[in-house]
N, C-alpha and C positions, 0 to 999 in steps of 0.2 A: 751620805756624807754630811758633815756639819762643821760649824766653826770649831767645835771641840775636837773633832778628829783632825782638822788642819793644824790646830794648836799642838796636838800630840805629835803629829808627824814632822812638824818643823822645829820642835823643841831642841833636838840635838844640834841643829844649826844655830839656833839662838844661843845655846849654851857655849858654843865655840866663840861666838861674838862677844858674849858677856864676860868671858874669861880669857879674852885674847891677850897674848903676850905683848902686844903693841903698847898697851896702856902704861905699864911700869917703865917703858923706855922713854916716855915723855917727861924728861927731868931737867931740861935746860931750855933757854930761850930758842936755841937753834932747833932742837927736836920738836918743840911746840910749834914753831913756825913751819917746819916741814909737814907736820900733821895738818895744820890749818890750810896750807897751800894745796894739799891733795883733797882734803875733806870738803872744801868749798864747792867742788863740782856736785857733790851729793846734795848740798844745800840749794844750789841753783836748779838742778834738774827736778828736784822735788816740786818746785813751783809749776813746772810744766805738767807733771802728773796731776796736780791739783786743778790747774786751769783746763786740762783735757776733761777731767770729770765735770767741771762746771759747764763746759761746752756740751757734753753729752747728756747731762742730767738736769740742766736748767735751760732757760732760753736766753741766749746772748746775742740774738739777731733781731732784726726788725723786718716786718711787723712782729710784735711780740705775740707769743702764744703760750698759754700755760703748759708747763711740762707735765708729764704723766703722773709723777709721784710727788705730791706736795711735801711729804715728810722728808724724802731724800733731797729735794730742792732746798729745804730749810737747812738740813745738815751741811750740805756743800757750801751754801752761801755763808753760814756761820763760820766755817773753817776758813773760807777765803777771806772773810773780813779780818780775822786775827792774823792770818799768815801774810796778807798783802798790805795791811795797814795797822800794824800793832803799835802800841806806845813803847818808845825806847826808854832807856834809863833816864835820859834827860828830857823826857816829855814830848819828843817829836813823834810824828807818824811815819813809819817806814815798814817796808816788807822785812821779813826775817832774813832774806838774802842780803838786803842792804845793811841790816843790823850786823850781820856776820862780817861783811866787808869792812864796816867801821871798826869792828872788834879786831879784825886782822891788822888793819892799819895801826890801831892802838898798840898792838903787840909787836909791831915791826915786821910783820909778815908781808910778803909781796903779793899784790893782787894783779900783777901784770899779765900772767898767763891766762887767768879766767877772763879778764877784760879783753885780751886779744882774741880769745875764742868767740866771745860775743860780738866783737867787731867783725871777725871773719864771717860770722853768721849773717850780719847785716849785708855783707858783700855777696856771699854765695847764695843766700836764701835757701840753703840746704844744710840741715844740721849734720847729716852723715858725711857730707863733703868736708864741712868745717872740722868735724871730729877727726877725720882721717888726715887732714892737712896739719892739724895741731901737733906741736912737739911734746904734748903731755904724755905721761906714762901709759903704757899699754893697758894696764889694769883700769886706769881712769877711762880710757877710750872704750873698753869693754863694758864698764859700768854704765857709761852714758849711752852707748849703742843699745844696750839691753832696754834701758828706760824708754828711749825714743822708738825702738821697734815695737814695744808694747803699745805705746801711744799710736803709732802708725797703723797697727792692726785694727784699731778703732773699736775694740770690744770693751764696753763699759765695765763688765764684771772682771776682766783681766786687769784693766787699769786700776780698778778699785782694789784688787788683790795686791798689786805692787805697792800701791799707796798705803794700804792698811797693814798688811803683814810685813812688808819690807821697810816701812817707815813708821807710821803712827803707833802701831803696837810695839815696835821694837825700841823706839827712841827713848822712852822714859827710863828703862832699865839700862840701856846702853850709855846714854848720856850721864846717868848717875854714876856708872862705873868710871867713865872718863873724868867726870867732875871730882869725884872723891880722890882720885889719884892726882888730878891737877892741883887741887887745893893743898894737898900734902906736899907736892913737889915745889910749889910756889907760894909758901906761906906769907912772905913779906912783899910780894909783888902786887901792884895795883893793876890787875887785869879785870876791872869791874865790868866792862862792857861784854867781855867774853863770858864771864861767869853769869852775868845777867841773861845772855842769850841761852846758855845751857839750862839755867834754872827756869827760865820762861817756857822753854820747850817741854821740860819735865812736867811742869805744872799744867800746861795746856793739854798735852797729849795724854797724860795719865788721867786727869780729871774730866776733860771735856772731849777733845778730838778723838781719842782712842775709842771710847764708848760710842761716839757718833759714827765713827767709821765702821764699827762692828754692826751697827744697825743697818748701815748702807749695804754691807756685804750680804746680810740676810735677805734684804729686799731684792738685791740684784740677782741672787742665786735662783730665786723663783722656784725653789724645790726641784731644780733641774740637776740631776746627777752629773751630767756632762759639764755643766757650768761649774759645779763644785770641784770636779776633777781638774778643770782648766785653771781654776783659781788656786788650787793647791800647787799645781805645776809652776805657775808664775811666782807664787810665794816662795817656793823652795829655790827657784833660780835667782830671785831677788836677793835672798840671804846668801846664796853662794857667791854672787857678784860682790856683795859687801865684804864677805870674808876674803875674797881675792884682793879687794882694794886694801883692806887692813894689812894683809900679808905683804902687798907691794909697798905700802908706806913704811912698814917695818924695815924692809930691805934698804930703804934710803937713809935710815938713821945711822949715825956713827956707831961703830961697834962699842966704843967706850963713852959713857956720858957721866958727867959730874953733876950731882944735885947741889942745890944751894945750901 
C-alpha cells in the first residue's frame, strides 16, 4: 500500500465533501452563522491532533532529548509555528482557532457553546465527559469523539492519518469550495477576517503543510503494510465523520433562504 492507493480509495468520500449540498445553502447571515457555530469544533480539535503529533514526534518534556527523526521533527514544528502563532489580518499573533473565533464574532456568530465546552473541560479534566455533557449536536459529538479516540490510542501513524488525510490534504479544496460560494453569496459584506482565515488555510495547506504532512505519512508508515492499512482506515473514518457533520449542519438550516 502507498499514499497513492490511499488517495484512490478515499477519493469518493472527498468528492462527496467537495460537492456537498451544504455549501449552496449558506446564503444569509443566519445560515452562515449556523455553519460557523458547528464548524468551529473542527477548527478547535484540529489543534489537539497537531499537538498530539508534536508530543509524539518531537521532544516536549525535560530533560530534553533529540527525537528519532529530525526531518519529521522539523515538519511538525514548522506546522505548529504557523497554526499556533500565525499573523492575523491586522498583524497580531494568534492561533488559527483564535483567528476563527474573532472571525465568528465579527460575523455575529455565537461562540458561547464552544467556550462552554472548553470551560467544562477545565472542570472535568476529561474530554469525553465534557463532550457527552455538552448540549452540542450529536454529529459534532461524534466528530470530536472520533478525534480524541484516535489521540487516546496514541499511535502516531493513526494520528498523522487523521491529521493529513482528514484535514491538511482535504482543506485546500474544501475551503476553496466554501469560499467560492461564500464570496458569491456575500459580495457586499465585509467579512474580511473570515475570508482571510479561509484564504490563509488554503495557501498554507496547499503549498506547505499538505506536502509536509505527506512526507510525515511516508516516514511513519515505515514500509509496514499493517500501518498503511490502519492509516487508510482512519483516513476513511475521518472523512465519513466530516460528511456526517456537514449533513447535520445542513439539517439545521432553514428550508428557505434568501440571498442578498
